[in-house]
C-alpha positions in Angstrom: 17.9 -9.9 -16.7 15.6 -9.3 -13.7 16.2 -11.4 -10.7 13.8 -12.6 -8.0 13.7 -10.7 -4.6 16.3 -11.8 -2.0 14.8 -12.8 1.3 15.9 -11.0 4.5 18.4 -13.0 6.6 16.7 -15.9 8.3 13.3 -15.3 6.6 11.2 -18.1 5.1 8.8 -17.8 2.2 5.7 -19.9 2.2 2.1 -19.9 0.8 -0.9 -20.2 3.1 -4.3 -21.4 2.2 -7.0 -19.0 3.2 -10.4 -20.5 2.3 -9.5 -21.6 -1.2 -7.1 -18.7 -1.9 -3.4 -18.5 -1.6 -1.6 -15.8 0.3 2.2 -15.7 -0.1 4.0 -14.7 3.1 7.6 -13.8 4.0 8.3 -14.0 7.7 10.9 -13.8 10.5 10.6 -14.0 14.2 8.5 -15.3 17.1 6.0 -13.5 19.3 2.8 -11.4 18.7 1.8 -11.3 15.1 2.5 -8.2 13.0 1.0 -8.4 9.5 2.4 -6.0 6.8 0.4 -5.2 3.7 2.0 -3.5 0.7 0.6 -1.1 -1.9 0.7 -0.5 -5.6 2.9 -1.4 -7.5 4.9 -3.3 -4.9 5.0 -6.6 -3.1 6.1 -8.1 0.2 9.6 -6.8 -0.8 8.6 -3.2 0.1 8.9 -4.3 3.7 12.4 -5.8 3.4 13.8 -3.3 5.9 11.0 -3.6 8.4 10.8 -7.4 8.6 14.1 -8.0 10.4 13.7 -4.9 12.6 10.2 -5.9 13.8 11.4 -9.5 14.3 14.4 -8.3 16.4 12.0 -6.3 18.6 10.3 -9.6 19.6 7.5 -10.0 17.1 6.5 -12.4 14.4 6.9 -10.2 11.3 4.9 -11.4 8.3 4.8 -9.4 5.0 2.3 -10.7 2.4 1.7 -10.4 -1.3 -1.8 -9.0 -1.6 -4.1 -11.1 -3.8 -3.3 -10.3 -7.4 0.4 -10.0 -6.7 3.5 -12.3 -6.6 2.7 -15.9 -5.6 -0.7 -15.0 -4.1 -4.0 -16.0 -5.8 -5.0 -14.0 -8.9 -8.8 -14.4 -9.4 -10.1 -13.2 -12.8 -13.2 -11.2 -11.7 -12.8 -7.5 -11.0 -15.1 -7.8 -8.0 -12.9 -10.4 -6.4 -10.5 -7.5 -5.5 -13.1 -5.5 -3.5 -12.1 -4.3 -0.1 -14.2 -6.7 2.0 -12.5 -9.7 0.3 -9.1 -8.4 1.0 -10.1 -7.9 4.7 -11.4 -11.5 4.7 -8.0 -12.7 3.4 -6.3 -10.9 6.3 -8.7 -12.4 8.9 -8.3 -15.9 7.5 -4.6 -15.5 7.4 -4.3 -14.6 11.1 -6.2 -17.8 11.9 -4.2 -19.9 9.5 -1.0 -18.7 11.0 -2.2 -19.9 14.4 -3.0 -16.6 16.0 -6.2 -15.0 17.3 -5.1 -11.4 16.9 -2.6 -9.3 15.1 -1.3 -5.8 14.6 -1.8 -4.8 10.9 0.4 -2.3 9.1 -0.3 -1.0 5.6 1.3 1.3 3.1 -0.3 3.0 0.0 -3.3 0.7 -0.9 -2.2 -1.5 2.0 -3.1 1.4 4.3 -6.8 1.4 3.5 -6.7 -2.4 3.6 -5.2 -2.2 7.1 -7.5 0.7 8.3 -10.6 -1.2 7.0 -9.4 -4.5 8.6 -9.2 -2.7 12.0 -12.5 -0.9 11.4 -14.4 -4.1 10.5 -12.7 -6.6 12.8 -11.2 -4.9 15.8 -11.5 -8.2 17.7 -8.8 -9.6 15.3 -6.8 -6.5 14.4 -6.2 -5.1 17.8 -3.8 -2.3 16.6 -3.2 -0.7 13.3 -0.6 1.5 11.5 -1.0 3.3 8.2 1.7 4.7 6.0 1.2 7.4 3.4 -2.6 7.2 3.2 -4.4 8.5 6.4 -7.5 6.9 7.7 -10.8 8.5 6.6 -14.1 6.7 7.1 -16.3 6.1 4.1 -17.9 9.4 3.1 -21.0 10.7 1.4 -19.6 11.3 -2.1 -19.0 8.4 -4.5 -15.2 8.1 -5.0 -15.2 8.4 -8.8 -17.4 11.5 -8.5 -14.8 13.1 -6.2 -11.9 12.1 -8.5 -13.6 13.5 -11.5 -13.9 16.9 -9.7 -10.2 16.8 -8.8 -8.9 16.3 -12.3 -10.4 19.2 -14.3 -9.8 18.7 -18.0 -7.6 15.7 -17.5 -8.1 12.2 -16.0 -7.3 11.5 -12.4 -4.9 8.5 -12.4 -7.5 6.3 -10.7 -9.9 7.1 -13.6 -7.2 6.2 -16.1 -6.9 2.8 -14.3 -10.6 2.0 -14.6 -10.8 0.5 -18.1 -9.4 -3.1 -18.1 -6.4 -3.5 -20.3 -5.7 0.2 -20.8 -3.1 0.8 -18.1 -1.9 -2.8 -18.4 -0.9 -2.1 -22.0 1.1 1.0 -21.1 2.9 -0.6 -18.2 3.6 -4.1 -19.6 5.3 -2.6 -22.8 8.4 -2.0 -20.6 7.8 -3.0 -17.0 11.2 -2.0 -15.7 11.2 1.4 -17.2 7.7 2.1 -16.1 8.4 1.1 -12.5 11.5 3.2 -12.4 9.7 6.2 -13.7 6.8 5.8 -11.3 8.9 5.0 -8.2 11.2 8.0 -8.8 8.5 10.5 -9.8 6.5 9.8 -6.6 9.5 9.9 -4.3 11.0 12.7 -2.3 14.0 12.7 -4.6 12.1 13.8 -7.7 12.1 17.4 -8.8 9.0 19.4 -7.7 6.2 19.1 -10.3 5.8 21.9 -12.7 2.1 22.6 -12.1 1.7 24.4 -15.4 2.5 21.1 -17.1 0.3 18.9 -14.9 1.3 16.3 -12.3 1.7 12.5 -12.3 -1.7 12.3 -10.4 -3.5 13.2 -13.7 -3.2 12.0 -17.2 -3.7 14.2 -20.3 -6.6 12.9 -22.3 -5.2 10.7 -25.1 -1.9 10.5 -23.3 -0.1 8.1 -21.1 0.7 8.2 -17.4 4.4 7.8 -18.1 4.4 11.0 -20.2 5.0 12.9 -16.9 7.6 10.5 -15.3 11.1 11.6 -14.4 14.0 9.2 -14.6 16.8 9.4 -12.0 20.5 9.6 -12.8 21.9 8.1 -10.7 19.3 6.0 -8.7 18.3 7.4 -5.3 20.0 5.7 -2.3 16.8 3.9 -1.3 16.3 2.2 -4.7 19.2 0.0 -6.0 19.5 -1.8 -9.3 18.8 -5.0 -7.4 15.6 -3.6 -5.9 14.4 -2.5 -9.3 15.3 -6.0 -10.7 13.4 -7.7 -7.9 10.2 -5.7 -8.5 10.5 -6.1 -12.3 10.9 -9.9 -11.9 7.8 -10.1 -9.8 5.6 -8.1 -12.2 7.0 -9.7 -15.4 5.7 -12.9 -14.0 2.4 -11.8 -12.4 1.3 -9.0 -14.6 -0.7 -6.0 -13.6 -4.4 -7.0 -14.0 -4.9 -8.0 -10.4 -3.1 -5.0 -8.9 -5.1 -2.6 -11.1 -8.4 -4.4 -10.3 -8.0 -2.9 -6.8 -8.6 0.5 -8.3 -11.6 -0.8 -10.2 -13.5 -1.4 -7.0 -13.4 2.0 -5.4 -17.1 2.6 -6.0 -18.0 -0.9 -5.1 -16.1 -0.5 -1.8 -18.1 2.7 -1.1 -21.3 0.8 -1.6 -20.2 -2.3 0.4 -19.1 -0.1 3.3 -22.1 2.3 3.4 -23.0 1.2 6.9 -19.6 2.5 8.1 -19.9 6.1 6.9 -18.5 8.3 9.6 -17.1 5.4 11.6 -14.1 5.5 13.8 -11.4 3.0 14.6 -11.2 2.3 18.3 -7.9 0.4 18.5 -4.5 1.9 19.1 -3.3 3.5 15.8 -0.2 5.1 14.2 0.2 7.2 11.1 3.4 8.0 9.2 3.5 10.1 6.0 5.9 12.3 4.1 5.7 16.0 3.5 6.5 15.4 -0.3 3.9 12.6 -0.7 0.7 13.4 -2.6 -1.7 11.1 -0.7 -0.5 12.4 2.6 -0.9 16.0 1.5 -4.3 15.4 0.0 -5.2 13.7 3.3 -4.4 16.7 5.6 -8.2 17.2 6.4 -8.4 13.5 7.4 -5.2 13.9 9.6 -6.8 16.9 11.2 -9.8 14.7 12.1 -7.8 12.0 13.8 -8.9 13.0 17.3 -12.4 12.0 16.2 -11.7 9.1 13.8 -8.7 7.6 15.7 -9.3 8.3 19.4 -6.5 5.9 20.4 -3.9 7.4 18.1 -0.4 6.8 19.4 1.4 9.3 17.1 0.9 11.0 13.7 4.3 11.5 12.1 5.1 13.6 9.0 8.7 12.9 7.7 10.4 15.9 6.2 11.6 15.4 2.6 10.0 12.0 2.3 7.9 11.1 -0.7 5.5 8.3 -1.3 7.6 5.2 -0.6 7.7 5.9 3.1 9.2 2.7 4.5 11.8 2.4 1.8 12.8 6.0 1.5 13.1 6.4 5.3 13.6 2.9 6.6 15.4 3.8 9.9 12.8 6.4 10.9 9.9 4.1 10.0 11.4 1.2 11.8 12.0 3.2 15.0 8.4 4.6 14.9 6.9 1.1 14.3 8.9 -0.6 17.0 8.0 2.2 19.5 4.3 1.8 18.6 4.4 -2.0 18.9 6.2 -1.9 22.2 3.6 0.5 23.5 0.7 -1.9 23.0 
């Protein structure tokens, strides 16, 4: 039976009202505010190793459940998961927590949320760190058009997620098994993909995403049975509609942020990725452009042998890099 996530030592869990929406927070520490934003399919729990380390360094470490996840609000409309509304949640949360400014850190989908928060509101988010997904300002090509070009005869996984109910049905048939396969296959511990058989980034037409999953035996060191139970418990309660609705806004975000095409982020920044992580590898052109797009970049770090779950697979390395960045501010 799946069990709820265990809080880090000394942490408190609470729900904050942000303009009629709930944001669930887990926090430890006192000092300047550090806001941590998770990706898909995760929760505040993905920051379980960072919360105490950042607090011990003299900061108020707050990890959230993004809207649609955990104990945070789950509006019904797809458009309620557009990027500008997630940024608005972050802005309102900083104020509700009694601060004027914060450093925002994001992983996976949380990275674009963090980058965009700093791009739109540098007065509030005075420093930013992104894990796995490098910053790239909105471009000239509609996202679904670019994804269609990447996938060839198959469907890019973001395309597969577009139709409401389709991916939900696959995942919710066996939440624990799907999460295990997805986490392991995207990690640095998984066997290299057989490109002749396709990768997990694309779905065979008429097939399922899990058709290309690997299952570990035994579990990798960074993912325990208790960790898998914690994630399973969260998603068995919350479902996947809200998390998947984030993907269903990629074109809407592109339209909303048209005025920021080619923009840069002018606050101190940090990037951490893995050399076995698809989004980091796809993002190499964006990383090469950091001198232009992130003129106050502190460091860009690529961790050898690390896959997609950066702060979980390489917790000590990520903690050291984040604390070094935060102390430099």
